[in-house]
BAKOL-688207 format. One record per residue: x, y, z of N, C-alpha, C, O in turn; residue in one letter. Coordinates in pm, whole numbers, plus 50000, padded with zeros to 5 digits. Example, Ala and Ser with C-alpha at 12.3 -4.5 7.8 and 13.67 -1.06 7.14 Angstrom:
BEGIN
513194943150780512304955050780513204967050780514244966850846A
512854977550708513674989450714512905000350787513415011450804S
END
This chain:
BEGIN
871928642109114870918648009012871338644808878872518643008848P
870318643908794870548639408651869638647808564868538652008601I
870168649808446869338657408342868958646808237869828641408168L
867618643808226867068635508120866728644407998866128655108014F
867088640507892866778647307759865908638307674866268627207635V
864708644207649863678636307574863508643707446863178655507443H
863758636207335863528641307202862278634407150862348623107102E
861178640907158859798635607121859608636306969859458647206915D
859598625506904859358626506757857908621106727857578618506611N
857118619606826855748615706828855588601106779854508596806738N
856628594206785856558579306755857028571306864857858576406940F
856618558606885857058550006975857528537406888856718529206846A
858728536806867859298526306778858658528706638859018538506572V
857778520806594857248523206446855748524906453855068520906358H
855148530706564853878533806575853738547206637854578550906719T
852688555206604852458567406671852128566506807851518556606848S
852468576406887852338575907035850848572507070850638563507151K
849868579007015848568576707068848118562207050847248557807125P
848648554506954848308540406942849188532607034848958520607043R
850148537707101851088530007181850998532907332851108523707414R
850828545107366850878548707511849498551807563848578556707498H
849508548207695848178549707763848078562407842847218563907928G
848978571807810848868584907885848988595907779849298593107663H
848748608307818848698619107732849908628207732849898639007675R
850948623407799852238631507804853098626507915852668625208030G
854358623507877855288618007976855568628008079855808624008193V
855568640608055855738651408147854748651208264855118653308380G
853458648608231852458647208333852638635608428852358636408547K
853138624508366853428613208452854638616008536854618612108653V
855638622208490856938625208574856748635208692857458634708792L
855738644208674855488653308777855008645508905855308650109016K
854338634708896853938625709001855088620809077854898616509191N
856318621009025857578616109091858498627609132859688625809159F
857858640009137858578651209178859848654509097860868658709151D
859728652408962860768655408868860278668008795859178669108739I
861228677408803860908689208731860948686608581861828679708530D
859918692708506859828690908371859918703708290859138713008313V
860808704608199860918716308119860528712507968861208704707900I
859498718107928859018715807793859528726007694859138737707705Q
860328722707602860988731807505859938734407395859288725107345M
859778747907357858798750107255859648751807121859098749307014R
860768755407124861658757607000862668746806997863128742507103E
863058742006877864168732406867865408737206794866288729406757T
865448749906776866758755006709867828752906828867548751906947D
869118752606770870198750006855870338760806969870698757307082A
870078772906940870288783507037869218781607149869528782007268Y
868008779607108867028776807213867188764907299866938765107420S
867618753907232867938742007313869148744907412869178740307526V
870088752707360871218756307459870698763307577870958759307690F
869928774107554869308782107653868538773407752868748774707872R
867638764307705866828755707791867618747107869867298744807985E
868788741307809869658732507872870298739607998870338734008108T
870778751807978871318760108088870308761708201870618761208320L
869018763808154867948765308258867778753108338867548753408459K
867878741708265867678728308335868908726308431868708722508546A
870018728508388871118727308474871088735508602871488731108710I
870578748308583870388757708695869368751808788869558752008909S
868238746308732867208740308816867668728408895867258726709009T
868518720108835869068708708897869968713709015869858708409125I
870808723208994871608727209098870778734909218871108733709336K
869788742309179868958749609279868008739109359867858740009481E
867448729809287866478720909363867158707509404866558699409474N
868458705509359869088693009403868298680009357868328669709424K
867648681009249866918669709194866888668509045867308677608974G
866398657408999866418655508842865598665708770864738672408828P
865868666708643865118675308554864908667908428865828661208382V
863728668608368863378661708243863168672308137862138678908136F
864148674208047863978683907932863448677007818864018667207769L
862248682407769861608675407658861398685207539861038696907557S
861608680307424861358689207311860658681207189861018669507173G
859858685707119859218680607002860138681206880860498692206838R
860518670006823861418669406714860908662106600860078653306623Y
861288664406474861038656806360862288648006342863418652606351T
862018635706316863178626306286863488625606135862608622706053R
864728628306103865158627605967865688614505923865458610205810I
866468607406020866998594405993866208583606035865118586006087L
866608571606017865788559606065865678560106222866348567506294Q
864748551506263864438551706411865588546306507866048552706602H
865958534606472866878528506558868208523406499868948515806562I
868458527706380869748524906324869908511406260870908509006193G
868908502106279869128488206219868658488106081869288481705996I
867558494906053866998495105917867548508005851867338519205898I
868288505505738869068516805671868058528305621868328540305622A
866938523005579865928533205534864478527605569863958518105510D
863888534505673862658529605720861458535905665860378534305722D
861578543205553860388549605480859438539905436858268543605422R
859778526905409858988517705360858358508205458857858497605419N
858358512205597857868505005701856498507805730855948502105824E
855848516505653854458519105664853948529305762852748531305779G
854958536105829854448546205928855018560105891854538569905947Y
856018561505800856498574005748856458573005597856578562105541R
856298583905534856158584605393857198594005331857558604205390F
857668590705214858828599605156858428614505163859288622605197P
857268618305136856958632605140857068639205277857378651005291E
856768630505381857038635505521858448637105556858828646405627D
859308627505503860718628705530861298640705455862148647805509V
860858643105335861338655305256860848667505327861638677005338S
859688668405373859108680205444859968682305574860308693705605S
860298671605648861048672105768862428678005750862908685805832N
863078673805634864418678205607864538692805586865598698605611K
863418699305539863428713905524863368721105646863688733005648R
862918714205764862888722105887863828715605993863608717206113S
864918708105945865888701806022866668711206110867388719206051D
866648711606248867258721806326868798720006317869528729806331P
869298708106294870748705706277871238711806151872308717906152V
870488710606036870908716405915870688731505924871478739005868L
869638736205994869518750506009870738756206087871288766306045D
871148750106196872238754706270873588754806181874358764406180F
873778743606112874998742506022875008754205930876038760605913R
873868757505867873828767705769874008781705838874648790605782N
873448783105957873598796506023875068799006057875568810206042S
875758788506102877158790206141878008794306014878828803406022V
877808788005910878458791205780878148805405735879018813705706I
876688807905732876358822405677876808832405765877058843405715Q
876998830605900877398840705988878898843005977879388853006030S
879638834405910881018835505897881898830906017883088833906029G
881148823106109881798817906229882648804806198883528800406273K
882268799406080883018788506027882868787205882881838791605832A
883828781405802883648779405664882908766005636882728757605724S
882498764705512881998751205468882978740505498882648730005554E
884178743105462885268733305485885518729305633885758717705665E
885458739305720885558737905860884448728605913884748719205988D
883218731005877882118723005925882128709405863881768699905933V
882508707605735882578694705672883628686905745883358675305774S
884888692405780885818685005851885348681605985885618670306027A
884658690106063884128686706190883078674306178883108665006258L
882198675206078881248665006057881918651606028881418641506078E
882988650505954883698639505928884328633306050884298621206074L
884918642906129885578638206259884488632406356884738622506425E
883288638806359882238633106441881838619306388881688610106467V
881658617706260881188604906204882228594406231881858583006259E
883508597506225884648588006263884588583906405884738572106437E
884358593706494884178590906637882988581906672883038573206760K
881998584506601880718575606622880998562306579880678552706649V
881618560806458881898547106394882888539806490882748527806514A
883868547306543884848540806631884088535906761884248524606806N
883278544806816882528541406938881648528606909881598519306990S
880998528606801880138515906775881018503306773880648492906828I
882198504406708883068491706701883478488606847883358477006888E
883918497706924884238495007069883088488207145883248478307217I
881908494407123880738488707195880448474307145880068465807226A
880598471607022880358457806965881338447807027880968436207045K
882528451707060883648443107110883558442507258884188433707316K
882808451607329882868452207480881758441607532880578442107498T
882268432607614881308424107681880328430907766880578441807816P
879148424507786878178430107875878678429608014879448420608047F
878248439608105878678438808243878028426508311876998421408267A
878668422008416878128411408495876908416408570876868428308600K
875908408408602874778412708673875038417608816874198424308876S
876178414208867876578419808994876938433708996877098439709102T
877098439808870877418453608858876088462308836876188474508826E
874968456508829873638462508812873398475608901872908485908856L
873738474009010873478485909112874698493009158874678499809261L
875798491509082877018498609112876818512809086876278516308980T
877198521409175876948536809158875608541209155875338552609118D
874668532409195873208537309204872888540409347873138532309436I
872378550809365871888556209509870518551709540869548555609475L
870428543409642869088538309677868558544309797867438541009838L
END
């Protein structure tokens, strides 16, 4: 069993979903494949955590995959290649500014500090540690050769 996590920002690469997709929702498509779909209504960290626990419970109970989907606003660029994609014609600076004000990651960061569970210094140190791990992982990935085609079905249950 597997948990698929879908962060839906209403874009498909650099175009809005309605212009790109021939369906009205991935959840409706997946139900045809007997995949349980959990649609998250809230995107704050606590709600996502609760819904993730629910998804894991569903996986264990039903012995099958679950698709956990939530509607998100994207703050950063789409695929990491373009440093700033606000000039690509599908997002505008005022949209990005508006989205930053409702960023669930920033909201969680602030709530942890305001609650006294961690200090600004603790959170900043953790953020730096994560950034270093991500940068290191990217360097490892760049240096790692692609798997051989004979590995394509390794560990896949057919």
